[in-house]
Every structure is written in C-alpha cells, then in structure tokens.
C-alpha positions as CSV (number, residue, x, y, z in Angstrom):
1,M,-7.7,-0.7,5.9
2,D,-5.5,-0.3,9.1
3,N,-7.2,-0.4,12.5
4,L,-6.6,3.3,13.2
5,T,-8.7,4.2,10.2
6,H,-11.4,1.8,11.3
7,S,-11.4,3.2,14.9
8,L,-11.6,6.8,13.7
9,I,-14.5,6.0,11.4
10,G,-16.3,4.5,14.4
11,A,-15.5,7.5,16.6
12,L,-16.6,10.0,14.0
13,L,-19.9,8.2,13.5
14,G,-20.4,8.5,17.2
15,Q,-19.7,12.2,17.1
16,A,-22.1,12.6,14.2
17,G,-24.9,11.9,16.7
18,L,-25.1,8.2,17.1
19,K,-23.5,8.2,20.5
20,K,-26.6,9.9,21.9
21,K,-28.7,6.7,21.2
22,T,-27.6,4.7,24.2
23,G,-25.0,4.3,26.8
24,L,-21.7,2.7,25.7
25,A,-22.5,3.7,22.1
26,M,-18.9,4.8,21.4
27,P,-17.4,1.5,22.4
28,A,-20.0,-0.3,20.3
29,L,-19.1,1.8,17.3
30,I,-15.3,1.8,17.7
31,I,-14.9,-1.9,18.7
32,G,-17.5,-2.9,16.1
33,A,-15.6,-1.1,13.4
34,N,-12.5,-3.3,14.2
35,L,-14.3,-6.5,15.2
36,P,-14.0,-8.4,11.8
37,D,-10.2,-8.3,12.3
38,V,-10.5,-11.0,14.9
39,D,-9.3,-13.2,12.1
40,A,-5.8,-11.8,12.8
41,A,-5.6,-14.5,15.5
42,C,-4.8,-16.9,12.6
43,F,-1.2,-15.9,13.0
44,F,-1.1,-18.1,16.1
45,W,-1.8,-21.3,14.1
46,L,-1.0,-20.6,10.5
47,E,2.5,-20.5,9.0
48,G,4.1,-18.7,6.1
49,T,1.7,-17.4,3.5
50,E,-1.3,-19.4,4.8
51,H,-2.6,-16.3,6.5
52,L,-2.9,-14.6,3.2
53,G,-5.6,-17.0,2.1
54,F,-7.4,-16.8,5.5
55,R,-7.6,-13.1,6.3
56,R,-10.5,-11.0,5.1
57,G,-12.7,-14.0,4.7
58,I,-15.0,-15.7,7.1
59,T,-15.1,-12.9,9.7
60,H,-15.9,-10.4,7.0
61,G,-18.8,-12.3,5.5
62,P,-22.6,-11.9,6.0
63,P,-23.0,-14.4,8.9
64,A,-20.1,-12.9,10.9
65,L,-21.4,-9.4,10.4
66,L,-24.6,-10.4,12.2
67,L,-23.1,-12.6,14.8
68,L,-20.1,-10.5,15.9
69,P,-22.3,-7.4,16.6
70,L,-24.7,-9.6,18.6
71,I,-21.8,-10.9,20.7
72,L,-20.3,-7.4,21.2
73,A,-23.7,-5.9,22.2
74,G,-24.2,-8.7,24.7
75,L,-20.8,-8.2,26.3
76,L,-21.3,-4.4,26.6
77,Y,-24.8,-4.9,28.0
78,G,-23.4,-7.4,30.5
79,F,-20.6,-5.0,31.4
80,D,-23.0,-2.2,32.2
81,R,-25.1,-4.5,34.4
82,W,-21.9,-5.7,36.1
83,Q,-20.8,-2.2,36.9
84,T,-24.3,-1.3,38.2
85,K,-24.3,-4.3,40.6
86,R,-20.9,-3.2,41.9
87,G,-21.9,0.4,42.3
88,K,-19.3,1.6,39.8
89,R,-21.5,2.6,36.9
90,P,-20.6,6.2,35.9
91,E,-23.3,8.6,36.7
92,G,-23.1,10.5,33.4
93,R,-23.6,7.4,31.3
94,L,-26.9,7.2,29.3
95,P,-29.3,4.3,30.0
96,V,-28.1,1.3,28.0
97,N,-30.5,-0.1,25.4
98,F,-29.6,-3.5,24.0
99,K,-31.4,-2.9,20.7
100,W,-29.4,0.2,20.1
101,L,-26.2,-1.5,21.2
102,F,-26.7,-4.2,18.6
103,L,-27.6,-1.7,15.9
104,L,-24.6,0.5,16.5
105,S,-22.3,-2.6,16.8
106,F,-23.8,-3.7,13.4
107,I,-23.2,-0.3,11.8
108,G,-19.6,-0.3,13.1
109,C,-19.0,-3.8,11.7
110,L,-20.5,-2.8,8.3
111,T,-18.0,0.0,7.9
112,H,-15.1,-2.5,8.2
113,P,-15.7,-4.5,5.0
114,A,-16.7,-1.3,3.2
115,L,-13.3,0.2,4.0
116,D,-11.4,-3.1,3.4
117,W,-12.9,-3.3,-0.1
118,L,-11.3,0.0,-1.1
119,N,-7.8,-1.3,-1.5
120,V,-6.0,-3.8,-3.8
121,Y,-5.6,-6.5,-1.2
122,G,-9.2,-7.6,-1.6
123,I,-11.9,-9.0,0.6
124,R,-14.2,-12.1,0.3
125,L,-17.4,-10.3,1.0
126,L,-19.6,-13.4,0.6
127,E,-17.8,-16.0,2.7
128,P,-18.8,-18.7,3.4
129,F,-21.2,-18.7,0.5
130,S,-18.6,-17.8,-2.0
131,S,-14.8,-17.4,-1.9
132,R,-14.7,-14.8,-4.6
133,W,-12.4,-11.8,-3.9
134,F,-13.6,-8.2,-4.4
135,Y,-11.3,-5.2,-5.0
136,G,-12.0,-1.5,-4.9
137,D,-8.5,-0.3,-6.0
138,T,-9.3,3.1,-4.5
139,L,-7.2,3.7,-1.3
140,F,-3.8,2.4,0.0
141,I,-4.3,0.2,3.1
142,I,-2.8,3.1,5.2
143,D,-3.9,6.5,4.0
144,V,-2.3,9.3,6.0
145,W,-4.6,11.9,4.4
146,L,-7.6,10.0,5.6
147,W,-6.0,9.8,9.0
148,A,-5.6,13.5,9.1
149,L,-9.1,14.2,8.0
150,L,-10.7,11.7,10.4
151,G,-8.5,12.6,13.3
152,F,-8.9,16.4,13.0
153,A,-12.7,16.1,12.5
154,T,-13.1,13.8,15.6
155,W,-10.8,16.1,17.7
156,F,-12.7,19.2,16.5
157,S,-16.1,17.7,17.3
158,L,-15.0,16.6,20.8
159,R,-13.6,20.0,21.4
160,R,-16.8,21.7,20.4
161,E,-18.8,19.3,22.6
162,K,-16.6,20.1,25.6
163,R,-17.2,23.8,25.1
164,G,-20.9,23.4,24.7
165,G,-21.0,24.2,20.9
166,D,-22.6,22.3,18.0
167,W,-20.5,19.2,17.8
168,I,-22.7,17.0,15.6
169,K,-22.7,19.2,12.5
170,P,-18.9,19.3,12.0
171,A,-18.7,15.6,12.4
172,R,-21.4,15.1,9.7
173,A,-19.7,17.5,7.4
174,A,-16.5,15.5,7.8
175,M,-18.3,12.3,6.9
176,V,-19.4,14.0,3.7
177,A,-15.8,15.1,3.1
178,V,-14.6,11.5,3.7
179,L,-17.0,10.2,1.1
180,A,-16.0,12.9,-1.4
181,Y,-12.3,12.0,-0.8
182,I,-13.0,8.3,-1.4
183,G,-15.0,9.2,-4.6
184,L,-12.2,11.4,-5.9
185,N,-9.7,8.5,-5.4
186,G,-12.1,6.2,-7.2
187,V,-12.1,8.4,-10.2
188,I,-8.3,8.7,-10.2
189,S,-8.0,4.9,-10.1
190,S,-10.5,4.4,-12.8
191,N,-8.7,6.9,-15.1
192,A,-5.3,5.5,-14.3
193,A,-6.3,1.9,-14.9
194,H,-7.1,2.7,-18.5
195,S,-4.0,4.7,-19.2
196,H,-1.6,1.8,-20.2
197,V,-3.5,0.1,-23.0
198,D,-0.2,-0.6,-24.9
199,A,1.6,-2.3,-22.0
200,P,4.5,-4.7,-23.0
201,T,2.9,-7.7,-21.3
202,G,-0.6,-7.1,-22.6
203,S,-3.7,-5.7,-20.9
204,D,-5.6,-8.8,-19.7
205,Q,-5.6,-7.1,-16.3
206,Q,-5.4,-3.4,-15.6
207,I,-5.0,-2.5,-11.9
208,A,-4.4,1.0,-10.6
209,S,-2.7,0.5,-7.2
210,P,-2.7,3.6,-4.9
211,V,0.8,4.8,-3.8
212,P,1.3,5.3,-0.1
213,G,1.4,8.9,1.0
214,I,0.7,10.3,-2.5
215,F,-3.0,10.0,-2.9
216,H,-3.2,11.2,-6.6
217,Q,-0.6,8.8,-7.9
218,R,-1.1,5.2,-9.0
219,E,1.1,2.2,-9.9
220,V,-0.6,0.7,-13.0
221,I,-0.2,-3.0,-13.2
222,T,-1.0,-4.7,-16.5
223,G,-0.6,-8.1,-18.0
224,G,-1.7,-11.7,-17.2
225,N,-0.6,-15.3,-17.1
226,G,2.4,-14.5,-14.9
227,L,3.7,-11.7,-17.2
228,Y,3.2,-8.3,-15.7
229,A,4.4,-4.7,-16.0
230,I,4.3,-1.8,-13.5
231,N,3.9,1.6,-15.2
232,G,5.1,0.0,-18.4
233,T,8.2,-1.7,-17.0
234,A,8.0,-5.5,-17.3
235,L,8.6,-7.6,-14.3
236,P,10.6,-10.9,-14.4
237,G,8.5,-14.0,-15.0
238,V,7.5,-16.9,-17.1
239,P,4.0,-17.9,-18.4
240,L,2.2,-19.7,-15.6
241,D,0.5,-22.1,-18.0
242,R,3.9,-23.5,-18.9
243,C,4.8,-24.6,-15.4
244,N,3.6,-27.4,-13.0
245,L,1.9,-25.0,-10.6
246,D,-1.2,-27.3,-10.2
247,E,1.1,-30.1,-9.1
248,L,2.9,-27.9,-6.6
249,R,-0.2,-26.3,-5.1
250,A,-1.6,-29.8,-4.5
251,K,1.6,-30.7,-2.5
252,D,2.4,-27.5,-0.7
253,P,-0.2,-25.6,1.4
254,Q,2.0,-22.5,1.1
255,V,1.7,-22.4,-2.6
256,E,-2.0,-23.2,-2.5
257,A,-2.7,-20.4,0.0
258,F,-0.6,-17.9,-2.1
259,L,-2.4,-18.7,-5.3
260,F,-5.8,-18.6,-3.7
261,W,-5.0,-15.1,-2.4
262,S,-2.9,-13.8,-5.3
263,R,-4.5,-11.6,-8.0
264,T,-1.4,-11.0,-10.1
265,P,0.9,-14.0,-9.4
266,F,4.2,-14.4,-11.2
267,I,7.3,-16.6,-10.9
268,E,10.5,-14.8,-10.0
269,P,13.9,-16.5,-10.5
270,G,16.1,-15.7,-7.6
271,E,19.9,-15.0,-7.7
272,D,20.2,-17.7,-5.0
273,G,18.7,-20.3,-7.5
274,I,15.4,-20.4,-5.7
275,W,12.2,-19.8,-7.6
276,R,9.5,-17.8,-5.8
277,L,5.9,-16.9,-6.3
278,R,5.3,-13.1,-6.1
279,D,2.4,-10.8,-6.5
280,A,2.8,-7.7,-8.7
281,R,0.5,-5.7,-6.3
282,F,3.1,-6.0,-3.5
283,Y,6.3,-6.4,-5.5
284,D,9.5,-5.1,-3.9
285,P,12.7,-6.6,-5.5
286,R,14.6,-5.9,-2.3
287,A,12.3,-7.9,-0.1
288,R,12.5,-11.6,-1.1
289,D,10.4,-12.9,1.8
290,R,7.6,-10.4,1.7
291,F,4.4,-11.9,0.2
292,T,6.3,-14.8,-1.4
293,A,6.0,-18.6,-1.6
294,V,9.0,-20.7,-2.4
295,L,8.5,-23.1,-5.4
296,S,10.3,-26.4,-4.7
297,G,10.3,-28.7,-7.7
298,L,9.2,-26.1,-10.2
299,Q,9.3,-27.3,-13.8
300,C,8.5,-25.0,-16.7
301,A,8.4,-26.2,-20.4
302,E,10.3,-24.3,-23.0
303,P,8.3,-22.3,-25.5
304,S,7.5,-24.4,-28.6
305,A,9.4,-23.4,-31.7
306,E,7.3,-22.2,-34.6
C-alpha cells in the first residue's frame, strides 16, 4: 500500500491505546509501519524494470521484520537520551522503555507486509528463504476510502483526547471497521474472480484486480501463457512458450527482472515495430513505458499446422 495508508495505520494503533506504553510510542508505530519501504532506495542503483524484481522482498521478509524494529528502537532510545543530556527533553513525554519501543516498532513493521499483501502487486513474504510471491487481490494500492476512514478516525480520536474525552474507544472501533472493510473487499474479489469462467483466453489464471476509487468494482483478468483478457476482452499477445524468452532473460537483466516480478506477462507488438513485455495487471495501452521491458531479438515460432 501507499505510505500515507501505512502511516495512518500506525497512528491509529497509537490512538487505540498503544501510545500510552512508552514515550516516543507514536514515532515507533508510524515510522515502523513505513520502515520496510527502505528498499525504495534501490532506485538509486537499479535501472529500468530491475526495481520491480527487488521491491517488496528482502526488507519485507522475516529477518528484516526483526532487525529493522531493533534498529528503530535503538535510534529512538538514543534520541531520547540525547535530548535528556542536552536538557531539551519535553516534560510531557512518558518515560522511554526500550522493550516497549521494540515491541511497538515490531508491531508497526508487521502491519506493513500485511497491508502490502492485500493488493495485486504482490510481496515476497518469506525472503530470503523463498522468493515466492504472495497476492491478496483485495485492495488497490491507493484506496481513498481507506484514507478517509483512517484519517477521520485518527483526527476524531485526537480531538477527543484534546478535549479530555474517551479517545481510545473510537480508535478501536475504527480498527474494527477497517478490518470489516478489508474483509468485504476480500469477498468482492473472491466472487469476481470466479465470474468469468468462459473467458476467451481460458481460465488458467483468474485475478480480480481492484479498481482505483471504486471499491466494489474489479477488473477480472483471465488466461495464461501470454494470452490474457480483461473483463472478457482479449489483450494482444502470442503464446510465451513459442518465443525465445529464456534466451532473452539470460542476456538482458531488464527482461529477467520483469519476468521474475510479473504475474501475468504477455508480449505486445508495438506500432513502432518494438516488441514489449507487459503485465495484464497494470496494462494501459496509452502508456508504452509503464511497467514494460523491451524485447530485443525476440523470435517466436509460427503455430504448427494440423
């Protein structure tokens, strides 16, 4: 999910009562909820589509989810001590407990892969032990309705707290509402994924992709082997097993990264004479260079005559 959603989840957890456990609890929860996205730094050294095969991997796996909270807790604890020595520690801050800082940073970090799993992009939850991708197909990567729910609940809880009212109960009620919203979307996706059994390209894969801004609608992707359809409309493509993709991916790291990441890859012939790898999950015929890899030297055999 996007970082605003991750941040709001961390803030709402704090308002649900966790921020009373230790000083600097809110930074631990909010920063922790975003911390696995440190892998975004890969844009500084990776080119083209190589970031697709790197993101949502090593920093989202079990070792990182233990190490990153430990680092964050250490930094926050050190920051508190540094402020104390300089005489700049806020008087209203609760005593800082390292154990609770670590636990809250850990909880924040755990919410990150849980949310990332919910969309069609996927996440490698078991890196570095396994590079398998997992997909929830439940929410779009940016969900404005989730923003509204989380944002309003956090604001309302903070407002209640400022006025001396019960601020924990509304935050906890909002967490229940968030889980119910996610569950509802899961049911919608499950039902939609089984609604196109007679797709023109077959039903080897059936993926219900959430539509941005319209939570109850889905783009249903069906097909396999490079031949896919969206809501029953076939996309351009040729069977992948008739082409020399293994040869190309061994030569070109862009092709290798794309195929490692792609869930529904297909080959699109361009009007400019260039063949491109695309992914049906993120297909936009108007955007040639979005989630694409150029196939130089592609060769595909003609279908055998029977």
